[in-house]
C-alpha positions in Angstrom: -20.9 -63.2 -22.3 -20.4 -60.7 -19.1 -22.1 -57.4 -20.0 -19.4 -54.4 -20.6 -20.8 -51.5 -18.9 -18.6 -47.8 -20.1 -19.0 -45.0 -18.7 -18.7 -42.2 -21.4 -17.4 -39.0 -20.7 -18.4 -35.5 -23.1 -16.7 -32.0 -23.0 -16.0 -31.3 -26.6 -17.9 -27.6 -26.8 -20.7 -26.6 -24.2 -22.4 -29.7 -23.2 -21.3 -31.5 -19.9 -22.1 -35.1 -20.4 -22.0 -38.3 -18.7 -23.4 -41.9 -19.6 -23.4 -45.1 -17.9 -24.4 -47.7 -21.7 -24.6 -51.1 -20.8 -23.0 -53.8 -24.3 -22.7 -50.4 -26.8 -26.2 -50.3 -26.9 -28.0 -50.4 -23.9 -27.9 -46.7 -22.4 -28.6 -46.8 -18.6 -28.4 -43.2 -17.8 -27.6 -39.9 -20.1 -27.2 -37.1 -18.3 -26.4 -33.6 -19.7 -26.0 -30.5 -18.6 -26.0 -27.4 -21.4 -24.8 -24.5 -21.3 -27.4 -23.6 -24.1 -28.9 -20.5 -22.0 -25.1 -19.4 -20.5 -24.3 -19.1 -24.0 -27.7 -17.0 -25.8 -26.3 -13.6 -24.6 -23.2 -13.9 -26.3 -24.6 -15.3 -29.5 -22.3 -18.0 -29.8 -19.8 -20.6 -27.4 -17.2 -18.5 -25.9 -14.6 -21.2 -24.8 -13.2 -20.1 -21.8 -16.8 -19.4 -20.1 -17.6 -22.9 -21.3 -14.4 -24.4 -19.8 -14.8 -22.9 -16.9 -18.6 -24.6 -16.7 -17.2 -28.0 -17.3 -14.8 -27.5 -14.7 -18.1 -26.4 -12.4 -20.1 -29.6 -12.7 -18.7 -32.6 -14.4 -18.2 -34.2 -11.0 -21.6 -33.7 -10.5 -23.0 -34.9 -13.9 -20.8 -37.8 -13.5 -22.4 -38.8 -10.0 -25.9 -38.3 -11.5 -25.1 -40.8 -13.9 -23.8 -43.1 -12.2 -27.3 -42.8 -9.2 -29.4 -42.9 -12.6 -27.8 -46.5 -14.0 -28.1 -47.5 -10.3 -24.2 -48.4 -9.8 -21.6 -47.3 -8.6 -18.1 -46.5 -10.3 -16.5 -49.7 -9.3 -19.3 -51.5 -11.6 -18.2 -49.6 -14.5 -15.4 -51.6 -17.3 -14.3 -49.0 -19.4 -14.3 -45.4 -19.0 -14.6 -43.5 -22.8 -13.7 -39.7 -23.6 -13.6 -38.0 -25.9 -10.4 -36.0 -26.4 -11.2 -34.1 -29.6 -12.0 -32.3 -32.1 -13.1 -29.4 -30.3 -12.3 -26.5 -27.9 -8.8 -27.6 -26.5 -9.8 -26.2 -22.9 -12.8 -27.7 -23.4 -11.9 -31.1 -24.3 -9.0 -30.9 -21.4 -11.6 -30.6 -19.0 -13.1 -34.0 -19.9 -10.2 -35.7 -20.5 -8.2 -34.7 -17.9 -11.4 -36.0 -15.6 -11.2 -39.2 -16.9 -7.8 -39.4 -16.9 -8.3 -38.9 -12.5 -10.9 -41.7 -12.5 -8.4 -44.1 -14.6 -5.7 -43.7 -12.2 -7.8 -43.7 -9.1 -9.9 -46.9 -10.1 -7.4 -48.8 -12.5 -10.6 -49.0 -15.3 -9.8 -49.2 -18.9 -9.3 -45.5 -20.4 -10.4 -45.6 -24.1 -10.1 -42.5 -26.1 -12.9 -41.1 -28.2 -13.1 -39.3 -31.5 -16.2 -36.9 -31.5 -17.1 -37.6 -35.1 -17.1 -41.4 -34.4 -19.6 -40.8 -31.3 -21.6 -39.2 -33.7 -21.9 -41.7 -36.1 -22.6 -44.4 -33.0 -25.5 -43.0 -32.1 -27.5 -44.2 -34.5 -26.3 -47.7 -33.1 -28.4 -46.8 -29.6 -31.3 -45.5 -31.1 -31.5 -49.0 -34.5 -30.0 -52.1 -32.8 -29.5 -54.0 -35.8 -27.5 -51.0 -37.2 -24.1 -52.7 -38.1 -21.2 -52.1 -41.5 -21.2 -51.3 -43.4 -23.5 -48.5 -44.3 -22.4 -44.5 -45.7 -22.7 -42.1 -43.1 -23.1 -38.5 -43.6 -22.7 -36.5 -40.6 -23.6 -32.9 -40.3 -23.2 -30.3 -37.3 -21.9 -27.2 -36.8 -17.7 -28.4 -37.2 -18.1 -31.3 -39.9 -19.8 -31.9 -43.4 -18.4 -35.7 -43.9 -19.8 -38.3 -45.9 -18.1 -41.5 -44.2 -17.6 -44.7 -45.8 -18.6 -46.9 -41.9 -16.6 -50.3 -43.6 -16.6 -51.3 -39.3 -17.5 -50.6 -35.8 -13.5 -49.2 -35.9 -13.1 -49.1 -39.7 -13.3 -45.5 -41.3 -13.1 -44.2 -44.4 -14.0 -40.3 -45.5 -15.4 -39.9 -48.6 -15.9 -36.7 -48.8 -15.8 -33.7 -46.8 -16.2 -29.4 -46.1 -14.1 -27.7 -48.1 -15.1 -24.1 -46.2 -18.0 -24.1 -44.4 -19.7 -26.8 -42.8 -23.6 -27.0 -42.9 -24.1 -26.5 -39.5 -21.8 -23.6 -39.6 -23.9 -22.0 -42.3 -26.6 -22.3 -40.7 -26.3 -20.7 -37.6 -24.5 -17.3 -39.4 -27.6 -17.4 -41.6 -29.7 -17.4 -38.6 -28.3 -14.7 -36.6 -27.8 -12.7 -40.0 -31.6 -12.7 -40.4 -32.2 -11.9 -36.5 -32.8 -15.2 -34.9 -31.5 -15.8 -31.7 -28.4 -18.6 -30.8 -28.4 -22.0 -31.5 -29.4 -20.6 -35.0 -30.3 -23.9 -36.6 -33.4 -25.2 -34.9 -34.7 -21.5 -35.5 -34.0 -21.7 -38.9 -36.3 -24.8 -39.2 -38.9 -24.1 -37.3 -39.8 -20.6 -39.1 -39.0 -22.5 -42.4 -42.1 -24.0 -42.0 -43.9 -21.4 -42.1 -42.5 -20.1 -45.7 -42.1 -20.8 -49.2 -39.3 -22.1 -51.7 -39.7 -19.2 -53.9 -36.3 -17.1 -53.8 -33.7 -17.8 -56.3 -30.4 -19.6 -54.8 -27.0 -20.7 -55.8 -26.9 -24.2 -55.7 -24.2 -24.9 -53.3 -20.7 -26.3 -54.9 -20.8 -29.5 -55.1 -17.7 -31.8 -56.2 -15.3 -35.2 -55.9 -17.7 -35.5 -52.8 -16.9 -32.3 -51.0 -19.1 -29.8 -49.8 -19.0 -25.5 -50.3 -21.7 -23.9 -48.3 -19.8 -20.7 -48.2 -21.3 -19.7 -51.3 -24.6 -20.1 -50.1 -24.4 -18.7 -47.0 -23.1 -15.5 -48.8 -25.3 -15.3 -51.4 -28.3 -15.2 -47.8 -26.6 -12.7 -46.3 -26.4 -10.1 -48.7 -30.4 -11.1 -50.2 -30.6 -9.6 -46.5 -28.9 -7.1 -46.5 -30.3 -5.6 -49.8 -33.8 -6.5 -49.2 -34.2 -5.8 -44.9 -38.4 -6.1 -45.4 -38.0 -10.0 -47.1 -39.8 -12.9 -46.0 -37.5 -14.1 -43.5 -39.6 -17.6 -43.2 -39.2 -17.9 -47.4 -35.7 -17.1 -47.6 -35.6 -19.7 -44.3 -37.5 -22.5 -46.7 -35.2 -21.4 -49.5 -32.3 -21.5 -47.6 -33.1 -25.2 -46.2 -34.3 -26.8 -49.5 -31.1 -25.5 -51.8 -28.8 -27.3 -49.2 -30.4 -30.1 -48.1 -30.7 -30.6 -52.1 -27.0 -30.6 -52.3 -26.6 -33.1 -49.5 -29.0 -35.2 -51.2 -26.7 -34.6 -54.4 -23.3 -35.5 -52.7 -24.9 -38.5 -50.9 -26.4 -40.4 -53.6 -23.3 -40.1 -55.9 -21.0 -41.4 -53.0 -23.0 -43.8 -52.8 -23.1 -45.0 -56.9 -19.3 -44.9 -55.6 -18.7 -46.6 -53.0 -21.1 -49.6 -54.2 -19.1 -50.0 -58.3 -16.2 -50.9 -56.9 -18.2 -54.0 -55.3 -18.8 -57.3 -57.4 -21.5 -58.1 -55.7 -24.7 -57.0 -55.5 -25.8 -58.9 -52.3 -22.4 -56.8 -50.7 -23.7 -53.8 -52.3 -24.2 -51.0 -49.7 -28.2 -49.9 -49.2 -27.9 -48.3 -45.5 -27.7 -44.6 -45.1 -27.1 -43.1 -41.9 -27.2 -39.1 -40.9 -25.5 -37.9 -37.3 -24.3 -34.9 -36.0 -27.1 -32.3 -34.5 -27.8 -30.9 -38.0 -30.0 -34.6 -38.6 -32.2 -32.9 -36.0 -33.3 -30.9 -39.1 -36.8 -31.8 -40.0 -36.8 -31.1 -43.2 -33.1 -32.8 -44.2 -34.7 -36.2 -42.3 -38.2 -35.9 -44.3 -36.0 -35.0 -47.8 -33.8 -38.2 -47.0 -36.5 -40.6 -46.0 -38.2 -40.3 -49.4 -34.5 -39.9 -50.9 -34.4 -44.0 -49.4 -37.6 -44.9 -50.7 -36.7 -43.8 -54.0 -33.4 -45.4 -54.1 -34.9 -48.7 -52.5 -32.2 -47.1 -49.5 -32.2 -47.8 -45.5 -32.5 -44.1 -43.7 -31.6 -43.5 -40.0 -31.5 -41.4 -38.0 -30.6 -41.0 -34.3 -33.6 -40.1 -31.8 -33.5 -36.4 -31.3 -31.6 -36.4 -27.8 -28.9 -38.3 -29.7 -28.2 -35.9 -32.5 -27.1 -33.3 -30.2 -23.8 -33.7 -28.4 -23.8 -36.4 -25.6 -22.1 -38.8 -23.2 -24.4 -41.9 -24.8 -22.8 -41.4 -28.5 -19.1 -41.7 -26.7 -19.6 -44.8 -24.4 -21.2 -46.2 -27.2 -17.9 -46.0 -29.6 -15.2 -46.5 -26.9 -17.3 -49.9 -26.5 -16.4 -50.5 -29.4 -12.8 -49.6 -29.5 -12.1 -51.2 -26.1 -13.3 -54.4 -28.0 -11.3 -53.6 -30.6 -7.8 -53.6 -28.2 -7.7 -49.3 -27.9 -6.2 -48.9 -24.7 -5.5 -45.5 -23.6 -2.8 -44.1 -21.8 -2.7 -41.6 -18.8 -0.8 -39.2 -21.2 -3.7 -39.1 -23.2 -3.8 -35.4 -24.6 -7.2 -33.5 -25.6 -6.5 -33.2 -29.7 -8.5 -29.9 -30.7 -8.6 -30.8 -34.7 -8.6 -34.4 -34.4 -8.9 -36.4 -37.2 -10.9 -39.0 -37.9 
């Protein structure tokens, strides 16, 4: 079978990334131009600034990706691009660039859902991983429990009813004085603290999550006690939110397996995905959970947790095999559903 080279393009938020991936699993290049230093002074991503920066660098990033992979554009078999969800202006830069490349070269264009890309990051890290499995996608905009039935067949089991977990982390970090991006800084500071602050458990029901209550509780505690130990507050916040993630994941896994008749077909694999899956405490606690429940736990290597084009190329490869080819009227969909 001929090797398939996929050029992935990702620009959904504040990273401009282009990657070349062979057969959906082998990364030949993965160039990421991060805008974090640009947005740090604003305490978060400014959409218009993000879009303009994508325009400035996307051609250069593409050139570097092809050079690092040691190939030319006419060696590419598939162009895959994130077309949602994300910031509409940022998405439009990547989609427009991908369409122009496809038009100029005649290379097929494949649309990729950003969430699908995060799931596929696990295929790059774990060459042996195949569906079916349960995936917990945790990021700044999403908290989803997804039954991965096939490479392009997904069923959302549960999601957040308000704030995504990453959004809650960033807002808590901002209130207690940590710089953007707040999630990694909470993880680092929590290692110095104790879980001795009483916080309300996040809402968990019918496989759905809610993190607005715990976020508000932490903000109120910090407001009433400005001299409170910030490390203890971070550690307590991290523990109570992770407990909620594990509790709901366990319930969802039992629900899926309850409807499977034979033990040999029951799901015993859980994958983490998304930027928050880089959190060391969450990883460690899920590994412990996996050992207790005899479930295999997967999570991408750190550089594949945040937004990157390698995961988009991997997802695009499987969409290409399924025959999902886009026309040149493809548009960005900022609120795209999986």
